[in-house]
TIDREN-438019 format. One line per 10 residues: their letters; for each residue y, x, z of N, C-alpha, C, O. Coordinates in steps of 0.001 Angstrom, whole numbers, m for minus. Example, Ala and Ser with C-alpha at 12.3 -4.5 7.8 and 13.67 -1.06 7.14 Angstrom:
! TIDREN-438019
AS	m5690,13190,7800,m4500,12300,7800,m3300,13200,7800,m3319,14236,8465; m2250,12850,7080,m1060,13670,7140,30,12900,7870,1138,13409,8039 $
***
This chain:
! TIDREN-438019
MAAGKLEGLA	7903,m12542,11950,7238,m12753,10696,6627,m11462,10163,5447,m11433,9814; 7417,m10401,10098,6892,m9123,9601,5773,m8609,10495,4775,m8081,10004; 5936,m8764,11812,4900,m8308,12732,3604,m9071,12488,2519,m8492,12551; 3712,m10362,12209,2527,m11163,11928,1799,m10704,10679,569,m10654,10655; 2553,m10368,9639,1943,m9850,8410,1212,m8537,8686,100,m8316,8205; 1858,m7671,9469,1227,m6391,9789,m9,m6592,10667,m1003,m5884,10509; 50,m7547,11585,m1121,m7856,12417,m2289,m8320,11543,m3443,m7982,11805; m1976,m9099,10505,m3021,m9531,9584,m3658,m8354,8864,m4875,m8323,8683; m2849,m7384,8452,m3388,m6178,7806,m4212,m5351,8791,m5214,m4742,8416; m3783,m5334,10049,m4550,m4617,11072,m5886,m5324,11324,m6922,m4671,11449 $
SAGHLTLPAP	m5860,m6636,11397,m7095,m7403,11605,m8083,m7206,10460,m9297,m7222,10663; m7550,m7020,9266,m8401,m6793,8098,m8900,m5354,8018,m9676,m5006,7128; m8447,m4516,8963,m8918,m3134,9001,m8115,m2151,8193,m8552,m1017,7997; m6941,m2554,7711,m6127,m1659,6885,m5167,m789,7695,m4775,286,7241; m4789,m1242,8880,m3821,m527,9709,m4329,m426,11141,m5139,m1237,11589; m3839,582,11846,m4053,713,13278,m2692,546,13933,m1834,1422,13819; m2489,m577,14620,m1177,m896,15178,m1268,m1168,16673,m1696,m2251,17072; m877,m218,17503,m853,m488,18940,262,m1452,19340,146,m2141,20354; 1343,m1508,18555,2483,m2375,18857,3037,m2933,17543,3955,m2347,16969; 2498,m4050,17062,2904,m4582,15757,4397,m4867,15618,4974,m4596,14565 $
ALAADQLCSM	5032,m5405,16652,6466,m5706,16549,7281,m4429,16382,8229,m4392,15599; 6915,m3388,17114,7603,m2103,16982,7371,m1511,15590,8300,m992,14971; 6144,m1589,15105,5830,m1064,13770,6622,m1809,12700,7117,m1191,11757; 6745,m3121,12833,7526,m3907,11869,8990,m3491,11902,9622,m3354,10854; 9529,m3292,13091,10920,m2847,13218,11112,m1475,12577,12105,m1240,11889; 10168,m579,12804,10265,755,12220,10227,700,10700,11005,1383,10033; 9325,m112,10146,9220,m206,8693,10497,m784,8089,11016,m254,7107; 10996,m1850,8662,12230,m2460,8147,13415,m1495,8246,14256,m1442,7349; 13474,m741,9334,14553,236,9501,14468,1333,8452,15487,1765,7914; 13252,1781,8160,13096,2815,7134,13438,2274,5759,13991,2998,4932 $
WQGMLTKEVR	13117,1004,5498,13466,419,4203,14967,445,3990,15439,741,2892; 15717,138,5035,17172,101,4914,17763,1498,4885,18627,1788,4057; 17315,2356,5768,17793,3726,5815,19306,3838,5844,19996,2899,6240; 19813,4965,5433,21254,5211,5395,21920,4494,4226,23130,4272,4247; 21148,4130,3213,21746,3455,2059,22520,2218,2499,23679,2044,2121; 21898,1374,3280,22538,137,3725,23752,422,4594,24798,m208,4436; 23616,1355,5494,24724,1694,6391,25929,2220,5613,27068,1835,5878; 25666,3100,4654,26756,3674,3868,27450,2620,3007,28670,2664,2847; 26695,1678,2454,27305,597,1673,28173,m260,2584,29297,m609,2224; 27661,m596,3754,28431,m1417,4701,29712,m714,5157,30733,m1362,5389 $
MGVRPPPTDE	29653,608,5282,30843,1361,5704,31814,1582,4537,32941,2034,4737; 31369,1261,3328,32229,1416,2170,32352,2844,1666,33310,3174,967; 31391,3697,2012,31471,5096,1587,30597,5388,359,30536,6524,m111; 29928,4360,m146,29124,4529,m1354,28944,3174,m2010,29022,2142,m1344; 28703,3173,m3312,28432,1911,m4001,27009,1430,m3664,26210,2188,m3114; 26704,186,m3992,25337,m298,m3767,24332,606,m4482,24625,1139,m5552; 23166,775,m3898,22161,1646,m4518,21648,1062,m5833,21628,m152,m6035; 21245,1949,m6698,20638,1536,m7961,19211,1050,m7695,18655,1269,m6618; 18644,402,m8678,17248,m36,m8548,16335,1160,m8284,15403,1068,m7485; 16601,2277,m8953,15779,3480,m8763,15905,4017,m7334,14909,4415,m6730 $
ELKRQITSAV	17123,4028,m6798,17316,4480,m5415,16592,3564,m4433,15979,4037,m3476; 16661,2266,m4667,15953,1322,m3800,14449,1526,m3874,13761,1525,m2853; 13951,1698,m5074,12512,1929,m5242,12068,3190,m4512,11039,3195,m3837; 12846,4251,m4649,12517,5518,m3980,12551,5340,m2460,11665,5828,m1759; 13569,4642,m1948,13711,4423,m512,12522,3629,43,11939,3999,1063; 12178,2555,m630,11098,1684,m159,9746,2379,m272,8934,2315,651; 9504,3037,m1391,8233,3740,m1583,8046,4838,m552,6961,4989,9; 9085,5596,m304,9012,6666,687,8746,6099,2080,7940,6650,2830; 9415,5007,2428,9213,4390,3746,7775,3908,3909,7168,4106,4962; 7233,3282,2881,5853,2808,2953,4892,3986,3079,3926,3913,3838 $
DVFLMAYGRR	5141,5062,2350,4290,6251,2453,4280,6794,3880,3217,7103,4418; 5449,6911,4491,5549,7413,5864,4853,6446,6826,4115,6870,7715; 5092,5150,6642,4472,4135,7488,2940,4229,7427,2264,4179,8455; 2413,4365,6222,956,4454,6080,391,5743,6662,m739,5762,7150; 1169,6818,6613,716,8060,7259,589,7862,8764,m308,8413,9402; 1495,7071,9318,1482,6840,10761,466,5780,11183,m210,5949,12197; 349,4696,10424,m436,3553,10863,m1630,3206,9983,m2427,2338,10340; m1765,3869,8839,m2892,3568,7952,m4218,4016,8545,m4283,4997,9286; m5260,3293,8213,m6596,3675,8660,m7018,4954,7962,m6760,5142,6773; m7660,5819,8701,m8113,7084,8119,m9583,7029,7844,m10155,8001,7351 $
***
């Protein structure tokens, strides 16, 4: 599903994706980051809304640097 959405953005000229499924996996992994792992391990409380926003925004910024059209 995520790969299909990214393929649509690539078709529209917004992204350059040589491997959409890999790019989708990378984006989802960056969204989760260590926050999710640490919560699952019980070493930190659930992230705040601000922490989630920062995590997601940063991941999208990195993703667009890698795959965004220049």
